[in-house]
C-alpha positions as CSV (number, residue, x, y, z in Angstrom):
1,M,118.3,24.9,64.4
2,G,115.6,27.0,65.9
3,A,118.3,29.7,66.1
4,L,118.7,29.7,62.2
5,G,115.2,30.6,61.9
6,E,115.5,33.3,64.4
7,L,118.5,34.9,62.6
8,E,116.8,34.7,59.3
9,V,113.7,36.6,60.6
10,A,115.7,38.9,62.5
11,R,117.7,39.8,59.3
12,L,114.5,40.5,57.4
13,L,112.9,42.8,60.3
14,D,116.0,44.7,60.3
15,Q,115.3,45.8,56.8
16,L,111.9,47.3,57.7
17,G,111.8,51.2,57.2
18,P,112.7,53.6,59.9
19,E,109.2,53.9,61.3
20,W,109.5,50.3,62.6
21,F,111.4,49.1,65.7
22,A,112.3,45.7,66.1
23,M,113.9,43.8,69.2
24,H,115.2,40.4,69.3
25,A,115.6,37.6,71.8
26,V,113.7,39.8,74.4
27,P,114.0,38.4,77.8
28,V,110.8,37.6,79.7
29,G,110.3,36.1,83.2
30,S,112.9,34.7,85.4
31,A,113.4,31.4,83.8
32,G,115.6,32.2,80.8
33,S,112.4,32.5,78.5
34,D,112.4,35.1,75.7
35,L,110.4,36.4,72.9
36,D,111.9,35.9,69.5
37,H,111.0,39.2,68.3
38,I,108.9,42.2,69.0
39,V,108.1,44.6,66.3
40,I,106.7,48.1,66.8
41,G,105.4,50.4,64.3
42,P,102.5,52.0,62.5
43,G,100.6,48.7,62.0
44,G,100.7,48.0,65.7
45,V,102.7,45.8,68.2
46,F,103.7,42.2,67.1
47,T,105.3,39.3,68.8
48,I,106.9,37.1,66.3
49,N,107.7,33.4,66.9
50,S,110.1,32.1,64.4
51,K,109.9,28.4,63.5
52,F,112.8,26.7,61.3
53,H,111.3,23.8,59.6
54,E,113.8,23.1,56.7
55,G,112.1,21.0,54.2
56,G,109.1,20.3,56.3
57,N,105.4,20.2,55.0
58,V,103.6,22.8,57.1
59,W,99.7,22.7,57.3
60,V,97.9,25.5,59.0
61,A,94.0,25.5,60.0
62,S,92.1,27.8,62.3
63,R,93.3,26.1,65.4
64,R,96.1,23.7,64.3
65,L,99.5,23.8,62.7
66,L,101.0,20.5,61.6
67,V,104.5,20.0,60.7
68,N,105.1,16.7,58.7
69,G,101.8,15.5,59.8
70,Q,102.6,16.1,63.5
71,R,100.6,18.5,65.8
72,T,102.7,21.3,67.1
73,D,101.9,24.0,70.0
74,H,103.2,26.6,67.6
75,L,99.8,28.6,67.7
76,R,98.9,28.1,71.4
77,N,102.6,29.4,72.3
78,A,102.3,32.4,69.8
79,E,99.1,33.4,71.6
80,F,100.6,33.0,75.1
81,E,103.5,35.1,74.0
82,A,101.4,38.0,72.9
83,R,99.3,38.0,75.7
84,R,102.3,37.9,78.0
85,A,103.9,40.8,76.1
86,A,100.6,42.7,76.0
87,K,100.4,42.5,79.8
88,L,103.9,43.8,80.4
89,L,103.7,46.5,77.8
90,T,100.3,47.7,79.1
91,Q,101.9,47.8,82.8
92,A,104.8,49.8,81.4
93,A,102.6,52.2,79.3
94,R,99.9,52.5,82.0
95,K,97.3,52.0,79.2
96,P,96.1,49.2,77.2
97,V,98.7,47.8,74.5
98,D,97.2,45.4,72.0
99,V,99.7,42.9,70.7
100,T,99.3,40.6,67.6
101,P,100.8,37.3,67.8
102,V,102.7,36.2,64.3
103,I,104.5,32.9,63.3
104,A,107.2,33.2,60.9
105,I,107.7,29.7,59.2
106,V,111.3,29.5,57.8
107,A,112.8,27.1,55.1
108,A,109.7,25.0,54.8
109,R,109.2,22.8,51.6
110,R,105.6,23.3,51.5
111,L,103.4,25.7,53.4
112,T,99.5,24.9,53.0
113,I,97.0,27.2,54.5
114,R,93.7,25.4,54.8
115,E,92.2,28.2,57.0
116,R,93.7,31.4,58.5
117,P,94.4,30.8,62.3
118,E,91.8,32.4,64.4
119,R,94.0,34.7,66.5
120,V,97.6,34.2,65.0
121,V,99.0,35.8,61.8
122,G,101.4,33.9,59.8
123,T,104.2,34.6,57.3
């Protein structure tokens, strides 16, 4: 099911203008991990973690994201992925590269944002 969300987000990202570069399912590490999407453009560098929650109720606060009342690790994982990408890109570029974590919620029935997350951007 998660792949459906990744495909939908990839489709939308591929419609960005020519000044944007999007990569999908970017392998990292040696254990088969990947980043759903990395986007580079005039606004910066972003890792985008796609989350498919068809018909779900998603509730967001500064440090918590719930799906149907259940706590998730979505915010923590998005932050981790951005830090990991920043480290790898900084090593490759030989200068600091800031990466902004983003969570893209797909197919939710309701999205309630009580507070914006402290370090993660949501779409």
